[in-house]
N, C-alpha and C positions, 0 to 999 in steps of 0.2 A: 179486304184487298190482299191479293196473294203477295208471296215475298218477293216475287222477280218484279212485281209492280212496284213496290215499296223501294226496291234498290233502284228501279229506273228513276223514281221520283226524288230520292235523296241525292242520287249522283248528279241526275240531270239539274237539279236546282243549284247544286254546287258549281257545276260548269257555267251556269248563268250569274253566278255571283250572289244567289239567294241562300242566306243561311237560314234554315228552318230548324227551330227547337223542336223537341220531342213531343211538346204540347201542340205546336203548329202542325206537325205530320199527322199527329193523333186526330186532329180536327179534320184534316184532309183525307184521312183513311175512313173516317166517320161520314163526311160528306160523300164519299165515293160509295159507301153502303147504302146510304139513303137515296141517293141518284138510282142505283140499280134497282132498289125496292120499288121506287115510285114509277121507275121506266117499264116494269112489267105490268103496270095496269093503265098507264097514259103515255102518250107520245112526247116524251121531253127531249130525247137526244137518240141518234142512231148509233152512238158510241156507248157500248154497255160492258165491254170487256174490261178487265182490271187494268191490264196493260195498257189498252188504248186511252182510258181515262187517264192514267197517270201521265201519258206523254201528249196526247192530242187535246186534252181539256185541261190538265194542271200546269204542266210545264209550259204548254203554248200561252195559257193565261200569264204565266209569271214572267215571260219574255217582256212584258209591257213595263216591268221594274228597270229595264234599261233606260227608261225616259222618266217614268214616274217616280220621283223623289222626295223624300221628306214629307212634311205635313201639308196639308192642303185638302181641297174637295175634289172628287172624280166623279163623273157622271159617265155610265156606260150605257150607250144607245143599243137595242136591240140583243139584248144580253141573253135570251133564251132561258136556259136552265140555271144562268148564274154565271157565265164565263165571258170575260175574265172577272167580272165584279167580285165574286166570293173566294176565289183562291188569292187575288190580290189582297182583299180585305184580311183575309187569315194571315198572310204573310206580312202585311203593314198595317198593324190594327191602329196606328195612329190616324190613318186615312179618314176622312168621312167620305162614304160612298152612297151613291144613289144609282139604282139599276133600273132600267126600264125596259118593258118588252110589251107588245101589243097583244100577246096571247095570255089570257087570264090565267090558264091552268099553271102556266110556267112560272108566273110570277107569285101564284099561291104556293107552289113548291119552293120558290126562293125564300118567301116569308117564313114557312115551315122550317127549312134549313138553317136561316139565320137565328131563328128562337133555340133550336136544338144545339146550335154551336156556340150560343151565347155571344153572338156578334152586336157590337154596341156601335152607333153613329153608321148604320146601315138601314137604307131604306130601299124597298122594291115597290115600284110603281106599274100599276097596269094602265099604260097611255101609249100614244104613239109619240115619237120623239118631237113632231111638229107641233104638239100640244103643250110643250113645256115652257115656251118663250115669255108668257105672262108671269107664271109664278117664279120662275127660276133665271129670269133674265140677268146675265152679268155674274153668276153665282160661282161658277167652277173655274178651278185651276187647270184641269183635264178635261176634256170630253173625248171618249175613246169608242170606236167602233171595231167589232171582230167579225167580218165577213157579212157586214150588215147591207152595205149598198156600194154603188160606185163613189169615188170620191167626191166629185162635185155634190151629189145629193145629201151626202153626209155633212159636208161643209155647211151647205145652207143651213142645214136643221141646228148644227152645233155652233154656228158662228155668234147668234144671239145670245148664246148661254154661257160662253165663256168671258172671264174677267178679261181687263185691258191688255195684260200680259199672258193671258191663258194660251193653252196650246191644244190642237186638236191632232188625234193620233189615229189613224188608220192602220189597223193590223192586217197585213196582206200576206201572199204567198209569195212564189216566185216573180209574179210581174208586177210587183209594186212600183219599182222605179220606172218602168215602161209606162204603166198608168198613169204616174204622177207627171211625167213628162208630156203625156198626151193631153192632160188637162190643165197644164199650166196657165193657158190664156183664159180658161174659164175661171180657174181660180183668181187671177188678177183681176177680173171684172168684179169679182166679189170682195176685192182689197184683201187678199190672202195670198200668202206665199209659202213654199216648201222651205221649210227651215233646216230638215235634215232627213235623210233616208237612211236607216240602220238596216243591213243586210246580214244575214247570219243563217246558221243551220240549227235547226231544232234539235236539243240534245237527244240521243237515244236513236231516233229516226232518221237524222239527217235531212229531213225535210227543209226545203228553202223558205225562209221566212223573210219579212222586211216590215219595219214601222215606217211609216210616212207621217213625219212630225210636220204640223203647219201652224202658222200663227198670222196675226193680222200684219198687214205691211205697215212699217212705220212711216210716218207722215214727217217729212222733214219741215222743220222751223223755216218760216221765211227768212231770207238774208236781209241784215240790217242794211239800208242804204244810206 
C-alpha cells in the first residue's frame, strides 16, 4: 500500500473516531496486498488501486463502528471479498464475526486472509443468507449488509438471525433515508422499525453514506384492568 493510501487510511480512521494501532494498520496493509495479488487471478473486486482500497473498502467498512460497539456477535451477509467483515474484525478483535457469501472463490479468499492475518473468532461461510436460519437462528447482536440488496429483502433474511434485542444495519449511499422511508410499511408488516438513520460523508472522498439501523418493534405489555 503506497504512502498516500496509508495516510488516507490513518487520517480517515481518526475522522471516524476509530483508533488503529500500528499492528492493526499493518494487518490492513497486508490484507490490501493479498487482495491485489488474488484480484490479478480471480474476480474478487473492481477496486484494486491502493488509495481506492483504503477509502472505498477499508474506511467504508469501518463506518460500521458508528453503530457496532463493544463485544458481541456480528454477521455480514453478502460480504464479497470480506467487506465490511474483515476490516471490522481487525479493528475490533473482541467481536465474533461470521461472514457469508454465495460466491465460493470469495469465501476461499476470506478464509486464506483470515489465516494469514491471524484472525480468531472469524468464520467465512459459503452459503446464501436464506440458508442460515436453521443453524444460526437468534445468534447475532448485529446483522449487516453492504450494498447487498434492497432493505426489505435484507430484513427478511436477517430477522430470524438476530437476538431479541439485535439490530440489522443496511449500509447505504446517498439514498438511504429515502429508501427507508419508502419501505417503512413493508418493514412494519415484518414487525420491524427503523431505529436510526446515520448520515455522513466518507472521509477523504466526501461521498455520501448512510447507515439504516433497524430493530424489532417492541410489543407493549397489555394494560392491567
